[in-house]
VMD Tcl script that draws the C-alpha trace (Angstrom):
set ca {
  {0.24 -0.29 0.13}
  {0.98 3.06 -0.20}
  {-0.03 6.98 0.98}
  {0.21 10.18 -0.94}
  {-0.22 13.97 -0.58}
  {-2.30 15.16 -2.35}
  {-2.39 19.68 -2.61}
  {-6.16 19.90 -2.38}
  {-6.88 20.81 -5.56}
  {-5.42 18.51 -7.21}
  {-7.07 16.04 -3.97}
  {-10.68 17.82 -5.95}
  {-9.98 17.26 -9.77}
  {-9.79 14.36 -8.87}
  {-12.75 13.96 -7.01}
  {-14.87 15.72 -9.48}
  {-13.21 13.01 -11.99}
  {-14.53 10.48 -9.61}
  {-18.13 11.68 -8.73}
  {-17.87 11.77 -13.10}
  {-17.50 8.39 -13.53}
  {-18.48 6.80 -11.30}
  {-15.72 5.93 -10.00}
  {-13.65 5.57 -6.80}
  {-11.16 8.37 -6.05}
  {-8.51 4.85 -5.97}
  {-9.47 4.14 -9.35}
  {-9.30 7.05 -10.58}
  {-5.56 7.31 -9.23}
  {-4.51 4.54 -10.26}
  {-5.12 4.06 -13.36}
  {-3.87 8.25 -14.00}
  {-1.15 6.42 -12.38}
  {-0.76 3.24 -15.11}
  {-1.47 5.57 -17.81}
  {1.71 7.70 -16.86}
  {4.00 4.43 -16.20}
  {2.51 2.75 -19.09}
  {4.39 6.64 -21.10}
  {7.31 6.87 -19.35}
  {7.87 3.19 -20.44}
  {7.78 4.43 -24.08}
  {9.36 7.44 -24.09}
  {12.61 5.35 -22.24}
  {12.41 2.59 -24.50}
  {11.61 5.67 -27.85}
  {15.45 7.04 -26.11}
  {17.30 3.95 -25.88}
  {16.18 2.86 -29.79}
  {17.85 6.14 -30.95}
  {20.16 6.20 -28.69}
  {21.53 2.84 -30.06}
  {20.85 4.12 -33.21}
  {17.22 2.47 -34.25}
  {15.39 4.07 -37.53}
  {12.48 5.58 -37.70}
  {9.87 3.83 -39.04}
  {6.66 5.06 -41.45}
  {3.61 3.92 -40.78}
  {3.51 2.82 -43.74}
  {6.75 -0.25 -42.89}
  {4.93 -0.81 -39.47}
  {1.54 -1.33 -40.88}
  {3.33 -3.82 -43.57}
  {5.98 -5.83 -41.19}
  {2.19 -6.11 -38.56}
  {0.41 -7.88 -41.92}
  {-2.13 -4.54 -41.53}
  {-2.25 -4.01 -45.49}
  {-2.73 -7.08 -47.83}
}
mol new
graphics top color blue
foreach p $ca { graphics top sphere $p radius 0.5 }
foreach p [lrange $ca 0 end-1] q [lrange $ca 1 end] { graphics top cylinder $p $q radius 0.2 }
display resetview
């Protein structure tokens, strides 16, 4: 378990989102943390690929490599 202290304005925003979505504050925070961590991991992986000399691919190349373009 983790306890986090938040500014009143941030907690109020979380409360508004929870009420608007019929969710709990814990669920809103959990989803936000998961999304943040996924985004940070994507950024780190992209930076590692760039440093390793990885070449960027066009969307057409990605679609073809995934078999999405017949």
